[in-house]
N, C-alpha and C positions, 0 to 999 in steps of 0.2 A: 471412885478414886479417891487414893487418900494421895499427901504432898510426896510423901515415902513413897510411892509409885516408884520411878523412878529409878530406883536405887534394886528395890524387889519386882520388879516386876519388866522394868525398862521403858514403865509407860513419863514421862517429860510432859503427864497434862497441863502442868503450870503456864512452863513456858508457851509450850501449844496454843493453849488457848489466849495467851496474854501474848504473842506474837500474832493474833488472830489467824494461823492455821485455824483451829474450830469456832461453827456458832457459840458454840454451845459445850458443856460436858455435864456426861450425868455422873452419879458417883454412885456408888455402890451404899448411904447407909443404913444398913442392917444389924439393927440392933435392938431387942425387945426397950433396956434400960435404958429411962431415958438420958439420966445425966453423961452419960455413954454418947448419945443419937446428938445434945446438944453441944459433945463438946466434937466431932466427927465438922457436925455444920458448921463449927468457929473456925474445927482448922482449913476446910478447903473455902473458906469466904478470905478468910489471913492467904491464901494459896492468889487469887486471882484478882487482877487490877478490875475488874468490870464485874460486879455481880451480876451484870443481867444475865453472863455465860455462863452461874451457875444454875444445876433442872439438881435437888440431890431426889436422891432416889427411894424410898422408904419398901422394908423389908417389909409390907402392907400382909402379906403371905403369913404372918410366925406372930399376927399383933390379937390383941385384945379389941374390940371396938372402941374406950379407952387411949388408951392405948396409940390407935392410928389416930383417932382424932387429938390425941394433944401432942404427936410429931407433929401434921398435917401445918397446927397452928401456932406452932411453932417456925416451923418453916412461910410456910403466906402469911400470915396477919401479926405473929410477931418480928421475923428477920424479915419479913414484906417482899423474899426474895418475891424474884420472876413466874413461875413455878412448882413441879416435884413430876417426879415421878411414881408411879403405884405399880409394886411387882410383884406379884405380879393379881391379871383378872383375871384368872380359875381362883383362882384364890378368894381371893373377893367374895367372887362369885359363891364358892363355894359356905366359904364361912358366914356368909349372909352381914357379910361390911361394907352395903350395896349404900344402902341407907346411908351409915359411915360418915360420905362422902357426897354425898346426894346435893348441895345445892349448895356445897364450897365451887371457890375458885379452880375449877382443874381441866385442865389439858388433857386430853386421851390420845393416845396414841398407838391405832390396833399394831400398829406392826415393824417391830423391833428386831435389834440385832437379833435377836431369842430365837426368832419365831414370828406364828400371826394365830389371833388365835380367834380362835371358832367365834362364842361368847360377847356380846357387846349393847355398855352401858344400858339399860332398861330406858 
């Protein structure tokens, strides 16, 4: 989500999360460009009153290992956000990117609204 989602897709997620109607919001910050990614995250952060309720979604299947590490580092280390979602696990497995995320502070949700992956992190 972007803060503009209210006007474009009728998702007023900033109000919903700020009024505690949602436990957290999982954004879709899918870009290969790091400057754009940072602007997405900063825009999303400015829209929430409690940064613990922001879970940044990273389009990992689109990224090279260096790009994935950079985006994860920005969200988890530099911005010190609570967590992230990586989309999608099958893409990570197919591209051999599991080693990039291994050892980082990650939360793995095998079931999402998009469905269930048959693969598990090793």
